[in-house]
N, C-alpha and C positions, 0 to 999 in steps of 0.2 A: 575883650575874650569874647563875649557873645556874638558880634559881626562876624569875627574869623570863624567860628565855628558855622555861622550861616551861609557863609560864602563857602566855605567846604562843602556845606550840605549842599547847597545849590549845584555846586559844580559837579558834585556826584549824580545828580537827577539830571542834569543836562547830559553830562555824560551818559548815562542809562538812555535817556531819549535818542540821544545821536546814534549810539550803537545801535537800536533797532530799526534807525534809516539804511543800514548799510554803509555808513560813515565810519572808518578808522578812528577820526578823532575831533576833537570840538574845532581844531583848525580849519579843519576840511570843510567842516559844515559851513562855519563860519566865512568862509572863503567863497564856498558857491551859492552862498544867500547874497553876497556882497556882487558876485560876477551876476545873478538872475538879477538884483536891483538896478545892477549898471546896464544890462542887455535892454531892460523892459523900459528903462528912462530915456535911451536912445531911440527906440521904436516907437513910443509917444511922442518923441521930441521930432521924428522925421517927417516932414511932410507927405500925407498922402498914405501914410500908414497908423498916423494916429489912433483915427476911428476903429480901426481890425481889432477882433478879438485873438489877440495873438498869446498863447500860454506858453510860458518858458520855464522848462526845468535845469538843471545842470549837475553835472556828477564830474568832481577832477578837474573841471575847464570844459567837458565835454559838455555844449550847450542842446538842449532838445527844442524845436520849437514844435507846439501842434496847434491844431483851430482851422478857422477856414478863412479863406482869400477870397476876395471876387475874381482874380484874374491871375494868370501864370508868370506876370511881370510881376504882380505883388507878393507872390512864394519867391520870385528868384531876389527882389528886391531886397525881401526881409532877412533872407541868407547872405547877402552880400553884405548887407548893413551889419548884420551879428559878427560874422567874419572878422571888423575890422576892428571892433570891442576889444580894448585892452584885456588881456588873461584868457580870453575863446582861445583853445586849445583845436576843436574842433565843432561844426555843426550838426547836426541831424536834423533833417527839414522833414517835419512829419506835417506839415499845412496840407491842407486839401483845397482843392481851387472847389468852389462852388459850380454846380453845372445849372446851366438857365433853362 
């Protein structure tokens, strides 16, 4: 019985935290977290992008990329790769190309 109460209590806490981030359900939060992990893993495993500092956020399948890259080619490559990740509905590419 104590375990059941603990689980219910934790769900309320998680749901309360999730609602403050603008997510409407725990499921949406979990789906976006999984999608972020998939996108980051894909970018890290991509030759030529593995060392870049690209930040990834997601809301309802819309993935936002931010950070700095060295060239326009890297910016476009990152966007193209992310568009092909299962679950991505749209990509907002806010990557900034460093100027020399």
